[in-house]
C-alpha positions as CSV (number, residue, x, y, z in Angstrom):
1,P,-9.7,11.9,25.9
2,D,-7.8,9.4,28.4
3,L,-8.7,5.7,28.3
4,T,-9.3,4.6,31.9
5,G,-10.4,1.2,33.0
6,H,-10.0,-2.2,34.6
7,E,-9.8,-6.0,33.5
8,K,-10.1,-9.3,35.3
9,F,-7.3,-11.8,34.9
10,G,-6.7,-14.8,36.5
11,L,-4.7,-13.8,39.4
12,G,-7.1,-10.5,39.9
13,N,-7.7,-7.2,38.6
14,V,-5.4,-4.9,36.0
15,K,-6.4,-1.4,36.1
16,Y,-5.0,1.3,33.4
17,N,-4.7,4.3,32.1
18,I,-3.5,5.5,28.8
19,S,-3.2,9.3,28.6
20,R,-1.8,11.7,26.5
21,I,-2.8,9.9,23.2
22,H,-1.4,11.8,19.8
23,V,-2.1,11.2,16.8
24,T,1.5,11.6,15.0
25,A,0.7,10.6,11.2
26,V,-2.1,9.7,9.2
27,E,-1.6,8.1,5.7
28,L,-4.6,8.3,2.9
29,P,-2.7,6.8,-0.3
30,S,-6.5,6.0,-1.6
31,A,-9.4,8.2,-0.8
32,S,-12.4,8.6,-3.1
33,I,-15.9,10.3,-2.7
34,S,-18.5,9.6,-4.7
35,L,-22.1,10.7,-5.4
36,L,-24.7,8.8,-4.9
37,P,-28.3,9.6,-7.0
38,A,-30.9,11.2,-4.5
39,S,-29.3,9.9,-1.4
40,G,-26.1,11.0,-0.1
41,I,-22.0,10.7,-0.5
42,K,-20.0,7.8,-0.5
43,L,-16.4,8.1,0.8
44,V,-14.2,5.1,0.0
45,I,-10.3,5.2,2.1
46,G,-8.0,2.1,1.1
47,N,-4.9,1.2,2.6
48,A,-4.9,3.9,5.2
49,S,-2.0,4.1,8.1
50,L,-2.1,5.7,11.5
51,A,0.5,6.4,14.4
52,I,-0.4,7.2,17.8
53,D,1.9,8.1,20.8
54,M,0.7,7.8,24.3
55,D,1.4,7.7,28.0
56,W,0.5,4.5,30.3
57,N,0.3,2.9,33.4
58,I,-1.1,-0.3,34.8
59,R,-1.4,-1.4,38.4
60,T,-1.7,-4.9,40.0
61,W,-1.9,-6.3,43.3
62,I,1.4,-7.6,42.4
63,F,3.2,-4.8,40.7
64,K,2.6,-1.3,39.1
65,D,4.7,-0.2,35.7
66,S,4.2,3.0,33.1
67,G,5.7,4.5,30.2
68,R,5.3,5.6,26.9
69,G,4.0,3.7,23.7
70,T,3.3,4.0,20.1
71,V,0.7,2.3,17.9
72,H,1.1,1.7,14.1
73,I,-2.6,0.7,12.8
74,S,-1.9,0.0,9.0
75,K,-4.0,-1.5,6.2
76,V,-7.0,0.2,6.9
77,F,-10.2,0.4,4.8
78,V,-13.3,2.7,5.4
79,T,-16.6,2.9,3.6
80,A,-19.3,5.3,4.8
81,I,-22.0,6.8,3.8
82,F,-23.2,9.9,4.4
83,S,-26.9,11.1,3.8
84,T,-27.7,14.6,2.2
85,P,-31.5,15.2,2.7
86,L,-32.6,17.6,-0.4
87,D,-35.0,19.4,1.8
88,N,-34.6,23.0,0.3
89,T,-36.4,24.6,3.9
90,G,-33.0,25.3,6.4
91,P,-29.3,24.6,6.4
92,T,-27.4,21.5,4.8
93,S,-27.5,18.8,7.3
94,I,-25.2,15.2,6.4
95,S,-25.6,12.5,8.7
96,L,-23.7,9.0,8.8
97,T,-26.0,6.5,7.4
98,S,-23.6,3.8,7.4
99,C,-19.7,3.1,8.2
100,R,-17.7,-0.7,7.7
101,T,-14.0,-0.2,8.9
102,T,-11.5,-3.5,8.8
103,S,-7.6,-2.9,9.9
104,G,-4.9,-5.1,9.0
105,D,-1.8,-4.5,11.0
106,I,-1.9,-3.0,14.4
107,D,1.7,-2.7,16.4
108,I,2.3,-1.7,20.1
109,K,5.5,-0.9,21.4
110,L,5.3,0.0,25.2
111,N,8.2,1.0,26.9
112,G,8.1,1.5,30.3
113,K,10.7,0.0,33.9
114,S,9.7,-3.4,33.9
């Protein structure tokens, strides 16, 4: 979905819109899944990266600008625990019990008219 909002900075509000968000690359060089006895599944992803393309525009009382942008996120680490009830009374279900994510580097490049 698009991201729209506003932020208040020193001299006024900045309105922004980020649209046409597309994930262009995902790398998962280290990923593992393990079973947790009587409780569920543990997923660990290490040193992952993600690239995103998008359109953006901003508007303030002084100027407005728009263009294309790219975001590259690297050194992403994720640990997630999923619970899987051992109940045989219905369809199998999986729920996210906990999730921890960290990222090391974020590189944002905005190309616009200004």
